C-alpha positions in Angstrom: -20.7 -6.0 17.1 -24.2 -4.1 17.2 -25.7 -5.6 13.9 -24.6 -7.5 10.9 -24.3 -4.8 8.7 -23.2 -6.7 5.6 -26.6 -8.7 6.1 -28.5 -5.5 7.0 -28.1 -4.0 3.8 -26.8 -6.6 1.2 -27.0 -4.3 -1.9 -25.3 -1.1 -0.2 -22.4 -3.1 1.2 -21.9 -4.7 -2.4 -21.5 -1.2 -3.8 -18.9 -0.3 -1.2 -17.1 -3.8 -2.0 -17.2 -2.8 -5.8 -15.7 0.4 -5.1 -13.3 -1.2 -2.9 -12.2 -3.6 -5.3 -11.8 -0.9 -8.2 -9.7 0.8 -5.6 -7.5 -2.2 -5.3 -7.6 -3.4 -8.8 -6.4 0.2 -9.4 -3.1 0.1 -7.1 -2.3 -3.1 -8.6 -2.4 -1.9 -12.0 -1.7 1.6 -11.6 0.6 4.2 -9.4 -0.7 3.6 -6.0 0.7 0.0 -4.8 -0.9 -1.8 -2.0 1.8 -0.7 0.3 0.9 2.8 -0.3 -3.0 1.6 0.4 -1.9 0.1 3.5 -0.3 3.2 4.7 -3.4 5.5 3.6 -6.1 2.8 5.2 -4.2 2.8 8.5 -3.3 6.4 8.9 -7.0 7.4 8.2 -8.1 5.0 10.4 -5.7 6.2 13.1 -7.4 9.8 12.6 -11.2 8.4 13.0 -10.2 6.0 15.7 -11.1 3.0 14.3 -9.8 -0.1 16.4 -11.2 -2.7 14.0 -9.8 -0.9 10.8 -6.5 -0.4 12.7 -6.0 -4.0 13.5 -6.9 -5.0 10.0 -4.8 -2.7 8.1 -1.7 -2.8 10.0 -1.9 -6.7 9.8 -2.1 -6.9 6.3 0.8 -4.6 5.7 2.7 -6.3 8.0 1.9 -9.6 5.9 2.5 -7.9 2.8 6.0 -6.8 3.8 5.3 -3.2 5.7 7.8 -2.8 8.4 7.4 -2.4 12.2 9.2 0.8 12.0 6.8 2.7 9.5 3.8 1.5 11.0 4.9 2.5 14.4 5.9 5.9 13.2 3.0 6.4 11.2 0.9 8.7 13.1 4.1 11.1 13.5 5.0 10.8 9.8 6.2 14.2 9.5 8.8 13.9 11.8 10.7 10.9 10.9 12.8 10.1 7.6 11.0 6.6 7.1 8.6 7.9 4.0 9.4 8.8 0.6 8.3 12.3 -1.0 5.5 10.4 -2.9 4.3 8.5 0.2 4.4 11.6 2.3 2.3 13.7 -0.6 0.0 10.9 -0.1 -0.6 11.0 3.6 -1.1 14.9 3.4 -3.9 14.3 1.1 -5.2 11.5 3.0 -5.2 13.8 6.3 -6.7 16.7 4.7 -9.4 14.6 3.0 -10.3 12.8 6.4 -10.4 16.3 8.1 -12.0 18.0 5.3 -14.9 19.6 7.6 -14.0 23.6 7.4 -10.7 23.2 6.1 -11.2 22.2 2.6 -8.3 21.3 0.5 -6.1 24.2 -0.6 -4.4 24.9 -3.8 -0.9 24.4 -2.7 -1.8 21.1 -1.3 -3.6 20.2 -4.8 -0.5 21.3 -6.8 2.2 19.3 -4.4 0.2 16.1 -4.4 0.0 16.4 -8.1 3.4 16.2 -8.5 3.7 12.4 -7.6 0.3 11.6 -9.1 -1.2 11.6 -12.5 -5.0 12.4 -12.5 -5.9 9.2 -12.5 -3.6 8.3 -9.8 -5.2 11.3 -7.9 -8.6 10.3 -8.7 -7.7 6.6 -7.2 -6.1 7.8 -4.3 -8.9 9.9 -3.2 -11.4 7.6 -3.7 -9.2 5.0 -1.6 -9.6 7.3 1.1 -13.1 7.8 0.6 -13.3 4.1 0.8 -11.3 3.8 4.3 -13.4 6.8 5.6 -16.8 5.0 5.0 -15.5 1.7 6.1 -14.2 3.4 9.2 -17.7 4.9 10.0 -19.3 1.3 9.5 -17.1 -0.5 11.7 -17.1 2.5 14.7 -21.2 2.8 14.2 -21.6 -0.8 14.6 -18.8 -1.7 17.0 -16.9 -4.1 14.9 -14.7 -6.4 17.4 -11.2 -5.2 17.5 -8.6 -7.9 17.2 -11.0 -10.4 15.3 -9.6 -10.1 11.9 -7.2 -12.3 10.7 -5.5 -11.5 7.3 -6.1 -14.0 4.3 -3.7 -16.4 3.1 -1.9 -15.0 -0.1 -1.8 -17.6 -3.1 
């Protein structure tokens, strides 16, 4: 790793961790769920080419019970029958919000996603997408060591 960005800017990273904590709490208590977050975090990390985050989130997803088949097919989710309509809506929203430059978010995508998520749910989903995009950029910029992540023991 090029530098330890956690120690270089502890207040900035604390803010990132606080946002991540909010997203995870909202997922557990609300309509997102950890399984959907794992898919979103992995897919966004694939788009951004963040090897560290792909490694992390696939390990966490497998540990949480996600299937190998769904993880392997995630980059081609549109062509497979392995995801629910709700997951597809979230994945489309995640991709559009990750590849937002020059594309924006059109009304049709917004309406299609809103069919599956409340205002709070869609806001929390979007915050999750923002968070993983930021983590991807930090990990890529400072060359986080892909393969070094080990999932925490679940209690």
